[in-house]
PyMOL commands that place a pseudoatom at each C-alpha (Angstrom):
pseudoatom trace, name=CA, resn=UNK, resi=1, chain=A, elem=C, hetatm=0, pos=[122.414, -29.818, 81.939]
pseudoatom trace, name=CA, resn=UNK, resi=2, chain=A, elem=C, hetatm=0, pos=[119.794, -26.600, 82.892]
pseudoatom trace, name=CA, resn=UNK, resi=3, chain=A, elem=C, hetatm=0, pos=[116.040, -25.624, 83.381]
pseudoatom trace, name=CA, resn=UNK, resi=4, chain=A, elem=C, hetatm=0, pos=[114.199, -22.021, 82.379]
pseudoatom trace, name=CA, resn=UNK, resi=5, chain=A, elem=C, hetatm=0, pos=[112.988, -19.432, 84.597]
pseudoatom trace, name=CA, resn=UNK, resi=6, chain=A, elem=C, hetatm=0, pos=[109.870, -20.736, 83.796]
pseudoatom trace, name=CA, resn=UNK, resi=7, chain=A, elem=C, hetatm=0, pos=[110.769, -24.468, 85.710]
pseudoatom trace, name=CA, resn=UNK, resi=8, chain=A, elem=C, hetatm=0, pos=[112.670, -22.782, 88.688]
pseudoatom trace, name=CA, resn=UNK, resi=9, chain=A, elem=C, hetatm=0, pos=[109.725, -20.631, 89.196]
pseudoatom trace, name=CA, resn=UNK, resi=10, chain=A, elem=C, hetatm=0, pos=[106.895, -22.942, 88.264]
pseudoatom trace, name=CA, resn=UNK, resi=11, chain=A, elem=C, hetatm=0, pos=[108.916, -25.310, 91.524]
pseudoatom trace, name=CA, resn=UNK, resi=12, chain=A, elem=C, hetatm=0, pos=[109.001, -22.771, 93.876]
pseudoatom trace, name=CA, resn=UNK, resi=13, chain=A, elem=C, hetatm=0, pos=[105.215, -21.417, 93.307]
pseudoatom trace, name=CA, resn=UNK, resi=14, chain=A, elem=C, hetatm=0, pos=[105.351, -25.616, 94.181]
pseudoatom trace, name=CA, resn=UNK, resi=15, chain=A, elem=C, hetatm=0, pos=[106.268, -25.269, 98.381]
pseudoatom trace, name=CA, resn=UNK, resi=16, chain=A, elem=C, hetatm=0, pos=[108.761, -27.940, 97.716]
pseudoatom trace, name=CA, resn=UNK, resi=17, chain=A, elem=C, hetatm=0, pos=[111.406, -26.309, 96.807]
pseudoatom trace, name=CA, resn=UNK, resi=18, chain=A, elem=C, hetatm=0, pos=[113.599, -22.446, 97.367]
pseudoatom trace, name=CA, resn=UNK, resi=19, chain=A, elem=C, hetatm=0, pos=[116.121, -20.910, 95.273]
pseudoatom trace, name=CA, resn=UNK, resi=20, chain=A, elem=C, hetatm=0, pos=[118.597, -19.215, 98.207]
pseudoatom trace, name=CA, resn=UNK, resi=21, chain=A, elem=C, hetatm=0, pos=[120.837, -16.667, 96.844]
pseudoatom trace, name=CA, resn=UNK, resi=22, chain=A, elem=C, hetatm=0, pos=[124.333, -16.150, 99.128]
pseudoatom trace, name=CA, resn=UNK, resi=23, chain=A, elem=C, hetatm=0, pos=[127.628, -14.942, 98.421]
pseudoatom trace, name=CA, resn=UNK, resi=24, chain=A, elem=C, hetatm=0, pos=[127.457, -15.322, 94.545]
pseudoatom trace, name=CA, resn=UNK, resi=25, chain=A, elem=C, hetatm=0, pos=[126.528, -18.893, 95.061]
pseudoatom trace, name=CA, resn=UNK, resi=26, chain=A, elem=C, hetatm=0, pos=[122.811, -19.730, 94.259]
pseudoatom trace, name=CA, resn=UNK, resi=27, chain=A, elem=C, hetatm=0, pos=[121.461, -22.997, 95.204]
pseudoatom trace, name=CA, resn=UNK, resi=28, chain=A, elem=C, hetatm=0, pos=[118.006, -24.617, 94.736]
pseudoatom trace, name=CA, resn=UNK, resi=29, chain=A, elem=C, hetatm=0, pos=[116.985, -25.949, 98.116]
pseudoatom trace, name=CA, resn=UNK, resi=30, chain=A, elem=C, hetatm=0, pos=[113.992, -29.279, 97.698]
pseudoatom trace, name=CA, resn=UNK, resi=31, chain=A, elem=C, hetatm=0, pos=[112.394, -29.973, 101.006]
pseudoatom trace, name=CA, resn=UNK, resi=32, chain=A, elem=C, hetatm=0, pos=[111.637, -33.548, 100.497]
pseudoatom trace, name=CA, resn=UNK, resi=33, chain=A, elem=C, hetatm=0, pos=[107.630, -34.706, 102.840]
pseudoatom trace, name=CA, resn=UNK, resi=34, chain=A, elem=C, hetatm=0, pos=[109.765, -35.142, 106.522]
pseudoatom trace, name=CA, resn=UNK, resi=35, chain=A, elem=C, hetatm=0, pos=[110.718, -38.176, 107.602]
pseudoatom trace, name=CA, resn=UNK, resi=36, chain=A, elem=C, hetatm=0, pos=[106.758, -37.747, 110.221]
pseudoatom trace, name=CA, resn=UNK, resi=37, chain=A, elem=C, hetatm=0, pos=[104.704, -37.319, 107.112]
pseudoatom trace, name=CA, resn=UNK, resi=38, chain=A, elem=C, hetatm=0, pos=[106.087, -40.497, 105.159]
pseudoatom trace, name=CA, resn=UNK, resi=39, chain=A, elem=C, hetatm=0, pos=[106.079, -42.455, 107.920]
pseudoatom trace, name=CA, resn=UNK, resi=40, chain=A, elem=C, hetatm=0, pos=[104.293, -41.648, 111.052]
pseudoatom trace, name=CA, resn=UNK, resi=41, chain=A, elem=C, hetatm=0, pos=[106.733, -41.504, 113.796]
pseudoatom trace, name=CA, resn=UNK, resi=42, chain=A, elem=C, hetatm=0, pos=[107.851, -38.555, 115.009]
pseudoatom trace, name=CA, resn=UNK, resi=43, chain=A, elem=C, hetatm=0, pos=[111.229, -37.628, 114.081]
pseudoatom trace, name=CA, resn=UNK, resi=44, chain=A, elem=C, hetatm=0, pos=[113.713, -34.716, 114.805]
pseudoatom trace, name=CA, resn=UNK, resi=45, chain=A, elem=C, hetatm=0, pos=[115.183, -34.948, 111.579]
pseudoatom trace, name=CA, resn=UNK, resi=46, chain=A, elem=C, hetatm=0, pos=[115.573, -32.128, 108.364]
pseudoatom trace, name=CA, resn=UNK, resi=47, chain=A, elem=C, hetatm=0, pos=[116.945, -33.748, 104.615]
pseudoatom trace, name=CA, resn=UNK, resi=48, chain=A, elem=C, hetatm=0, pos=[116.953, -31.379, 101.865]
pseudoatom trace, name=CA, resn=UNK, resi=49, chain=A, elem=C, hetatm=0, pos=[118.581, -31.275, 98.553]
pseudoatom trace, name=CA, resn=UNK, resi=50, chain=A, elem=C, hetatm=0, pos=[120.810, -28.573, 97.528]
pseudoatom trace, name=CA, resn=UNK, resi=51, chain=A, elem=C, hetatm=0, pos=[121.490, -27.721, 94.138]
pseudoatom trace, name=CA, resn=UNK, resi=52, chain=A, elem=C, hetatm=0, pos=[124.252, -25.283, 92.801]
pseudoatom trace, name=CA, resn=UNK, resi=53, chain=A, elem=C, hetatm=0, pos=[123.673, -23.135, 90.058]
pseudoatom trace, name=CA, resn=UNK, resi=54, chain=A, elem=C, hetatm=0, pos=[124.222, -20.726, 87.654]
pseudoatom trace, name=CA, resn=UNK, resi=55, chain=A, elem=C, hetatm=0, pos=[122.274, -18.484, 86.057]
pseudoatom trace, name=CA, resn=UNK, resi=56, chain=A, elem=C, hetatm=0, pos=[122.936, -18.463, 81.731]
pseudoatom trace, name=CA, resn=UNK, resi=57, chain=A, elem=C, hetatm=0, pos=[121.006, -15.890, 79.927]
pseudoatom trace, name=CA, resn=UNK, resi=58, chain=A, elem=C, hetatm=0, pos=[118.452, -18.596, 79.585]
pseudoatom trace, name=CA, resn=UNK, resi=59, chain=A, elem=C, hetatm=0, pos=[117.981, -20.204, 83.195]
pseudoatom trace, name=CA, resn=UNK, resi=60, chain=A, elem=C, hetatm=0, pos=[120.102, -21.690, 85.257]
pseudoatom trace, name=CA, resn=UNK, resi=61, chain=A, elem=C, hetatm=0, pos=[123.004, -24.279, 84.290]
pseudoatom trace, name=CA, resn=UNK, resi=62, chain=A, elem=C, hetatm=0, pos=[123.249, -27.400, 86.755]
pseudoatom trace, name=CA, resn=UNK, resi=63, chain=A, elem=C, hetatm=0, pos=[126.364, -27.571, 88.133]
pseudoatom trace, name=CA, resn=UNK, resi=64, chain=A, elem=C, hetatm=0, pos=[125.754, -29.740, 90.751]
pseudoatom trace, name=CA, resn=UNK, resi=65, chain=A, elem=C, hetatm=0, pos=[124.286, -31.317, 94.087]
pseudoatom trace, name=CA, resn=UNK, resi=66, chain=A, elem=C, hetatm=0, pos=[124.176, -32.327, 97.403]
pseudoatom trace, name=CA, resn=UNK, resi=67, chain=A, elem=C, hetatm=0, pos=[122.170, -34.452, 100.202]
pseudoatom trace, name=CA, resn=UNK, resi=68, chain=A, elem=C, hetatm=0, pos=[121.696, -33.119, 103.872]
pseudoatom trace, name=CA, resn=UNK, resi=69, chain=A, elem=C, hetatm=0, pos=[120.340, -33.907, 106.862]
pseudoatom trace, name=CA, resn=UNK, resi=70, chain=A, elem=C, hetatm=0, pos=[120.071, -30.959, 109.730]
pseudoatom trace, name=CA, resn=UNK, resi=71, chain=A, elem=C, hetatm=0, pos=[122.266, -29.249, 107.079]
pseudoatom trace, name=CA, resn=UNK, resi=72, chain=A, elem=C, hetatm=0, pos=[125.639, -31.358, 107.758]
pseudoatom trace, name=CA, resn=UNK, resi=73, chain=A, elem=C, hetatm=0, pos=[126.412, -32.733, 104.153]
pseudoatom trace, name=CA, resn=UNK, resi=74, chain=A, elem=C, hetatm=0, pos=[125.403, -36.340, 103.798]
pseudoatom trace, name=CA, resn=UNK, resi=75, chain=A, elem=C, hetatm=0, pos=[126.479, -37.035, 100.034]
pseudoatom trace, name=CA, resn=UNK, resi=76, chain=A, elem=C, hetatm=0, pos=[127.688, -35.543, 96.968]
pseudoatom trace, name=CA, resn=UNK, resi=77, chain=A, elem=C, hetatm=0, pos=[124.955, -35.834, 94.054]
pseudoatom trace, name=CA, resn=UNK, resi=78, chain=A, elem=C, hetatm=0, pos=[127.097, -36.193, 91.158]
pseudoatom trace, name=CA, resn=UNK, resi=79, chain=A, elem=C, hetatm=0, pos=[125.115, -34.429, 87.193]
pseudoatom trace, name=CA, resn=UNK, resi=80, chain=A, elem=C, hetatm=0, pos=[124.754, -37.782, 85.563]
pseudoatom trace, name=CA, resn=UNK, resi=81, chain=A, elem=C, hetatm=0, pos=[122.417, -39.263, 88.924]
pseudoatom trace, name=CA, resn=UNK, resi=82, chain=A, elem=C, hetatm=0, pos=[120.529, -35.547, 88.653]
pseudoatom trace, name=CA, resn=UNK, resi=83, chain=A, elem=C, hetatm=0, pos=[120.132, -35.568, 84.675]
pseudoatom trace, name=CA, resn=UNK, resi=84, chain=A, elem=C, hetatm=0, pos=[116.563, -37.902, 84.010]
pseudoatom trace, name=CA, resn=UNK, resi=85, chain=A, elem=C, hetatm=0, pos=[114.808, -35.829, 87.000]
pseudoatom trace, name=CA, resn=UNK, resi=86, chain=A, elem=C, hetatm=0, pos=[115.636, -32.769, 85.862]
pseudoatom trace, name=CA, resn=UNK, resi=87, chain=A, elem=C, hetatm=0, pos=[114.697, -34.562, 82.031]
pseudoatom trace, name=CA, resn=UNK, resi=88, chain=A, elem=C, hetatm=0, pos=[111.521, -34.331, 84.290]
pseudoatom trace, name=CA, resn=UNK, resi=89, chain=A, elem=C, hetatm=0, pos=[111.441, -31.345, 85.642]
pseudoatom trace, name=CA, resn=UNK, resi=90, chain=A, elem=C, hetatm=0, pos=[111.647, -29.559, 82.637]
pseudoatom trace, name=CA, resn=UNK, resi=91, chain=A, elem=C, hetatm=0, pos=[108.518, -31.964, 81.050]
for i in range(1, 91): cmd.bond("trace and resi %d" % i, "trace and resi %d" % (i + 1))
show_as sticks, trace
zoom trace
């Protein structure tokens, strides 16, 4: 399963996604609406979804992901869970 360079650029341009490269690892970080934005209630919770990627010739290979809350891993995301979402993103 892959994401094209064009799709990743488009996602970053939306302001809700960011590519983070550190120590040879590449992560696509998704910033969903905050609890406060979604519910109108004040909360100090920051939830993100981080997708591990590997750069290949024609884009990024998707390796897996994690849901994090305030920087702590809540759960792993399996490739089969990501497949439909990334098919939608690629259009």
